MARMARGU-477837 format. One record per residue (C-alpha): residue in one letter; x, y, z. Coordinates in steps of 0.2 Angstrom, whole numbers. Example, Ala and Ser with C-alpha at 12.3 -4.5 7.8 and 13.67 -1.06 7.14 Angstrom:
! MARMARGU-477837
@r->A	x->62	y->-22	z->39
@r->S	x->68	y->-5	z->36
This chain:
! MARMARGU-477837
@r->M	x->55	y->-70	z->-18
@r->Q	x->67	y->-66	z->-5
@r->A	x->61	y->-60	z->13
@r->A	x->69	y->-57	z->31
@r->V	x->62	y->-68	z->39
@r->Y	x->64	y->-68	z->59
@r->T	x->67	y->-86	z->64
@r->G	x->68	y->-84	z->82
@r->S	x->82	y->-81	z->95
@r->S	x->84	y->-62	z->89
@r->T	x->91	y->-69	z->72
@r->V	x->84	y->-65	z->56
@r->F	x->88	y->-73	z->39
@r->V	x->84	y->-68	z->20
@r->Q	x->79	y->-85	z->12
@r->S	x->68	y->-88	z->-2
@r->V	x->48	y->-90	z->1
@r->P	x->33	y->-92	z->-10
@r->T	x->27	y->-76	z->-17
@r->P	x->10	y->-74	z->-7
@r->E	x->-7	y->-81	z->-17
@r->I	x->-19	y->-64	z->-16
@r->G	x->-41	y->-68	z->-14
@r->P	x->-54	y->-56	z->-22
@r->G	x->-53	y->-42	z->-11
@r->E	x->-34	y->-41	z->-7
@r->L	x->-19	y->-34	z->-17
@r->L	x->-1	y->-38	z->-20
@r->I	x->13	y->-23	z->-19
@r->R	x->31	y->-26	z->-24
@r->V	x->37	y->-19	z->-8
@r->E	x->51	y->-6	z->-16
@r->A	x->55	y->2	z->1
@r->C	x->50	y->-1	z->19
@r->G	x->57	y->10	z->38
@r->I	x->66	y->2	z->52
@r->C	x->52	y->4	z->65
@r->H	x->58	y->2	z->82
@r->T	x->43	y->-11	z->87
@r->D	x->49	y->-23	z->75
@r->L	x->65	y->-20	z->83
@r->K	x->59	y->-27	z->101
@r->K	x->48	y->-41	z->94
@r->I	x->65	y->-45	z->87
@r->E	x->78	y->-43	z->96
@r->Y	x->66	y->-49	z->112
@r->D	x->56	y->-63	z->105
@r->L	x->42	y->-56	z->108
@r->L	x->31	y->-66	z->98
@r->A	x->34	y->-85	z->90
@r->P	x->42	y->-87	z->74
@r->P	x->46	y->-87	z->59
@r->R	x->37	y->-72	z->54
@r->I	x->42	y->-58	z->43
@r->Y	x->41	y->-40	z->49
@r->G	x->41	y->-18	z->44
@r->H	x->26	y->-11	z->42
@r->E	x->31	y->9	z->33
@r->T	x->29	y->-2	z->20
@r->A	x->25	y->8	z->1
@r->G	x->25	y->1	z->-15
@r->I	x->19	y->-3	z->-32
@r->V	x->3	y->-13	z->-35
@r->V	x->8	y->-29	z->-48
@r->K	x->-10	y->-37	z->-43
@r->A	x->-29	y->-32	z->-40
@r->G	x->-40	y->-46	z->-37
@r->R	x->-58	y->-45	z->-47
@r->D	x->-67	y->-35	z->-32
@r->V	x->-55	y->-24	z->-31
@r->Q	x->-61	y->-8	z->-40
@r->Q	x->-55	y->8	z->-32
@r->Y	x->-34	y->3	z->-39
@r->R	x->-24	y->-4	z->-50
@r->V	x->-8	y->-13	z->-59
@r->G	x->5	y->2	z->-56
@r->D	x->-4	y->11	z->-42
@r->R	x->10	y->18	z->-33
@r->V	x->2	y->16	z->-11
@r->I	x->6	y->16	z->6
@r->V	x->-2	y->1	z->16
@r->F	x->-7	y->4	z->34
@r->H	x->-5	y->-14	z->43
@r->H	x->-19	y->-12	z->56
@r->I	x->-39	y->-4	z->51
@r->P	x->-50	y->-3	z->62
@r->C	x->-72	y->-12	z->60
@r->M	x->-78	y->9	z->63
@r->E	x->-92	y->-2	z->71
@r->C	x->-88	y->-7	z->88
@r->F	x->-91	y->0	z->107
@r->Y	x->-71	y->9	z->103
@r->C	x->-72	y->13	z->84
@r->R	x->-90	y->24	z->92
@r->H	x->-78	y->31	z->107
@r->K	x->-62	y->34	z->93
@r->L	x->-52	y->20	z->105
@r->F	x->-47	y->14	z->85
@r->A	x->-31	y->6	z->91
@r->Q	x->-43	y->-5	z->105
@r->C	x->-54	y->-12	z->93
@r->P	x->-52	y->-30	z->88
@r->V	x->-54	y->-29	z->71
@r->Y	x->-38	y->-15	z->71
@r->K	x->-28	y->-28	z->84
@r->K	x->-27	y->-41	z->69
@r->V	x->-13	y->-38	z->55
@r->G	x->-18	y->-37	z->39
@r->V	x->-5	y->-36	z->28
@r->T	x->5	y->-50	z->26
@r->A	x->23	y->-58	z->16
@r->G	x->21	y->-75	z->25
@r->Y	x->16	y->-86	z->40
@r->E	x->9	y->-77	z->54
@r->P	x->4	y->-61	z->48
@r->A	x->17	y->-46	z->57
@r->G	x->14	y->-32	z->43
@r->G	x->29	y->-41	z->27
@r->G	x->37	y->-28	z->22
@r->F	x->55	y->-34	z->25
@r->S	x->51	y->-43	z->9
@r->Q	x->49	y->-40	z->-9
@r->F	x->31	y->-41	z->-10
@r->V	x->15	y->-40	z->2
@r->R	x->-1	y->-46	z->2
@r->V	x->-16	y->-34	z->8
@r->M	x->-30	y->-42	z->15
@r->D	x->-49	y->-34	z->12
@r->W	x->-51	y->-26	z->25
@r->I	x->-34	y->-12	z->21
@r->V	x->-39	y->-12	z->4
@r->K	x->-56	y->-4	z->8
@r->R	x->-47	y->11	z->20
@r->G	x->-30	y->6	z->24
@r->V	x->-22	y->11	z->6
@r->E	x->-16	y->28	z->1
@r->R	x->-9	y->33	z->-15
@r->I	x->7	y->42	z->-19
@r->P	x->10	y->56	z->-31
@r->E	x->23	y->52	z->-43
@r->N	x->33	y->64	z->-37
@r->V	x->37	y->57	z->-18
@r->S	x->50	y->46	z->-15
@r->F	x->45	y->29	z->-8
@r->D	x->57	y->34	z->3
@r->R	x->48	y->46	z->9
@r->A	x->31	y->38	z->9
@r->T	x->36	y->27	z->21
@r->F	x->34	y->39	z->33
@r->V	x->14	y->39	z->32
@r->E	x->14	y->27	z->44
@r->P	x->24	y->36	z->57
@r->L	x->20	y->51	z->56
@r->N	x->-1	y->48	z->60
@r->T	x->5	y->39	z->79
@r->C	x->15	y->57	z->82
@r->L	x->0	y->67	z->74
@r->K	x->-12	y->60	z->85
@r->G	x->-5	y->59	z->98
@r->V	x->-2	y->78	z->94
@r->V	x->-20	y->79	z->93
@r->Q	x->-24	y->73	z->110
@r->L	x->-12	y->85	z->120
@r->D	x->-20	y->101	z->108
@r->P	x->-3	y->112	z->111
@r->K	x->-7	y->131	z->110
@r->P	x->7	y->144	z->99
@r->E	x->12	y->149	z->120
@r->D	x->13	y->135	z->126
@r->V	x->31	y->125	z->132
@r->V	x->34	y->110	z->126
@r->V	x->45	y->99	z->132
@r->I	x->50	y->82	z->119
@r->L	x->60	y->68	z->130
@r->G	x->70	y->56	z->114
@r->Q	x->74	y->65	z->100
@r->G	x->76	y->50	z->88
@r->P	x->67	y->46	z->72
@r->I	x->49	y->47	z->82
@r->G	x->53	y->63	z->93
@r->L	x->58	y->72	z->77
@r->L	x->44	y->70	z->71
@r->F	x->38	y->76	z->85
@r->T	x->48	y->92	z->85
@r->M	x->42	y->97	z->66
@r->L	x->24	y->95	z->73
@r->V	x->23	y->102	z->89
@r->K	x->35	y->116	z->75
@r->R	x->20	y->120	z->65
@r->I	x->10	y->123	z->79
@r->G	x->23	y->139	z->83
@r->S	x->24	y->132	z->104
@r->T	x->40	y->135	z->112
@r->M	x->50	y->118	z->113
@r->V	x->63	y->109	z->122
@r->T	x->72	y->95	z->118
@r->T	x->83	y->82	z->124
@r->D	x->93	y->68	z->118
@r->G	x->111	y->63	z->124
@r->M	x->115	y->62	z->106
@r->P	x->124	y->76	z->101
@r->F	x->119	y->74	z->84
@r->R	x->101	y->72	z->87
@r->R	x->101	y->88	z->96
@r->E	x->110	y->98	z->81
@r->V	x->96	y->91	z->72
@r->S	x->82	y->95	z->84
@r->T	x->88	y->115	z->85
@r->R	x->87	y->114	z->65
@r->F	x->71	y->107	z->65
@r->G	x->64	y->121	z->78
@r->A	x->67	y->117	z->95
@r->A	x->76	y->132	z->107
@r->L	x->82	y->126	z->118
@r->A	x->91	y->104	z->115
@r->S	x->102	y->98	z->130
@r->D	x->106	y->85	z->135
@r->P	x->95	y->74	z->147
@r->Q	x->109	y->72	z->161
@r->D	x->113	y->94	z->162
@r->P	x->112	y->98	z->178
@r->E	x->106	y->115	z->173
@r->L	x->90	y->105	z->162
@r->H	x->76	y->111	z->174
@r->S	x->82	y->126	z->179
@r->R	x->81	y->132	z->160
@r->I	x->63	y->124	z->160
@r->L	x->55	y->135	z->173
@r->D	x->67	y->150	z->169
@r->M	x->56	y->151	z->153
@r->T	x->43	y->148	z->161
@r->G	x->40	y->161	z->174
@r->G	x->48	y->146	z->188
@r->R	x->30	y->138	z->181
@r->G	x->38	y->122	z->173
@r->A	x->36	y->115	z->155
@r->D	x->12	y->114	z->149
@r->I	x->18	y->99	z->139
@r->V	x->29	y->82	z->138
@r->I	x->31	y->72	z->123
@r->V	x->40	y->56	z->132
@r->A	x->47	y->50	z->114
@r->A	x->60	y->37	z->121
@r->S	x->61	y->24	z->135
@r->A	x->72	y->24	z->150
@r->N	x->74	y->24	z->169
@r->G	x->69	y->36	z->178
@r->I	x->61	y->48	z->161
@r->V	x->44	y->49	z->167
@r->E	x->47	y->54	z->185
@r->Q	x->59	y->67	z->173
@r->A	x->42	y->73	z->163
@r->I	x->35	y->75	z->179
@r->K	x->46	y->85	z->189
@r->F	x->51	y->98	z->173
@r->T	x->28	y->102	z->171
@r->R	x->20	y->114	z->180
@r->P	x->4	y->109	z->190
@r->G	x->-10	y->103	z->175
@r->A	x->4	y->101	z->164
@r->R	x->-1	y->87	z->153
@r->I	x->11	y->72	z->152
@r->L	x->13	y->61	z->137
@r->L	x->19	y->44	z->137
@r->F	x->25	y->36	z->119
@r->A	x->37	y->25	z->120
@r->Q	x->32	y->13	z->136
@r->T	x->25	y->-1	z->126
@r->S	x->33	y->-13	z->135
@r->H	x->22	y->-22	z->151
@r->Q	x->38	y->-25	z->159
@r->E	x->41	y->-9	z->164
@r->R	x->37	y->-2	z->178
@r->I	x->35	y->18	z->183
@r->E	x->35	y->22	z->200
@r->L	x->26	y->43	z->204
@r->S	x->19	y->52	z->217
@r->G	x->2	y->50	z->218
@r->A	x->2	y->69	z->227
@r->D	x->10	y->77	z->212
@r->I	x->-2	y->68	z->197
@r->C	x->-18	y->70	z->213
@r->M	x->-15	y->86	z->221
@r->G	x->-5	y->94	z->205
@r->E	x->-18	y->90	z->194
@r->R	x->-7	y->84	z->181
@r->I	x->-13	y->73	z->166
@r->L	x->-4	y->58	z->160
@r->L	x->-13	y->51	z->144
@r->G	x->-6	y->35	z->131
@r->S	x->-8	y->37	z->118
@r->Y	x->-5	y->21	z->104
@r->S	x->-1	y->15	z->86
@r->A	x->-11	y->25	z->73
@r->S	x->-28	y->33	z->70
@r->V	x->-40	y->29	z->54
@r->D	x->-47	y->47	z->57
@r->L	x->-29	y->57	z->53
@r->Q	x->-25	y->46	z->39
@r->R	x->-27	y->58	z->25
@r->Q	x->-22	y->71	z->33
@r->S	x->-3	y->62	z->36
@r->A	x->-4	y->55	z->17
@r->N	x->-7	y->76	z->17
@r->L	x->8	y->82	z->27
@r->V	x->19	y->71	z->19
@r->F	x->16	y->73	z->3
@r->G	x->14	y->89	z->3
@r->G	x->32	y->93	z->6
@r->E	x->32	y->105	z->19
@r->L	x->41	y->95	z->35
@r->P	x->57	y->89	z->31
@r->L	x->56	y->71	z->31
@r->E	x->71	y->69	z->20
@r->D	x->82	y->75	z->32
@r->L	x->77	y->58	z->45
@r->I	x->85	y->47	z->35
@r->S	x->104	y->41	z->37
@r->H	x->103	y->25	z->32
@r->R	x->97	y->13	z->16
@r->F	x->98	y->-5	z->16
@r->S	x->95	y->-18	z->1
@r->L	x->85	y->-34	z->8
@r->N	x->99	y->-42	z->10
@r->D	x->111	y->-32	z->22
@r->I	x->95	y->-31	z->33
@r->R	x->103	y->-37	z->48
@r->A	x->115	y->-24	z->48
@r->G	x->99	y->-9	z->48
@r->I	x->96	y->-18	z->62
@r->D	x->109	y->-17	z->70
@r->L	x->114	y->2	z->68
@r->A	x->96	y->3	z->70
@r->L	x->98	y->-5	z->89
@r->H	x->117	y->3	z->90
@r->P	x->114	y->19	z->84
@r->E	x->128	y->27	z->77
@r->L	x->135	y->45	z->81
@r->K	x->124	y->52	z->62
@r->S	x->112	y->40	z->59
@r->L	x->92	y->42	z->63
@r->K	x->79	y->31	z->51
@r->I	x->82	y->19	z->42
@r->I	x->76	y->12	z->28
@r->V	x->74	y->-5	z->18
@r->Q	x->74	y->-6	z->-3
@r->P	x->69	y->-22	z->-4
@r->Q	x->71	y->-22	z->-24
@r->R	x->91	y->-17	z->-22
@r->W	x->103	y->-30	z->-20
@r->S	x->119	y->-28	z->-16
@r->E	x->134	y->-40	z->-19
């Protein structure tokens, strides 16, 4: 089969690799679509993990082979797969901190080499513990491209559930890339008043279309005063930090009222450092929350939201690339154009 192999030094080559062999409790999936996620981009661009690896984890496709012990899926099923699933038995699982579970930290979907998701390839092997809890069927009326949103939407839904916004709240969402816009869609369902920020005018325009009452450039000197005007001088009730940039967490604190909740969602680099006033948290009684990766408890709900058609997810897809053009897709995701948003790779396509 063909796969986009990360070979180190920020380099990805499309090359021929063996199609994975599966075990008794496993599935072989023909990948029809896989979203490009910034988590994988960071690993490629900054050489965070040793090569070779085949990345891609927002995977949708068709079952082409099922191991002899697999009862719940059969050849021809259209499915999405989660690449992380917890054990449901350890200390962290009992406390609903699934992303901290040792089993969750193991990648259970691979196209070869050290397991890394594998969706940037034509076929992936789904390991037995993922088959048991981490696969969802795609209805016939739902496209594979749309289905790739189940995993990323789950990660955003997890953050929203932690924050528990109310209709009367003013929620500020910093960053309106694909993830920030997913947050905007989810908060819109609750009815909260939203203020969003992004440096790209097109993304602000989309944000307004998705329900933001105010979409602003983050450098607008009037933004803080406008938030105060909207909240009777108090400040925002909730801030979601859906982007990573110097000073963005400090900005989040500035925009909030005492007692507000602030979610750090994009701060995934160990090199990133944040310097805050202790009094802003302690005396201001603000709550800083972290949310990372997906929740198995929200898996069915996130699938239903994607498959049900309520959310305008197709509006997020700006580009589709064949597998052999994936380098262009990665470069575009790293350096967005004026109107680029979510980028989908279609591994069964092959451009001349």
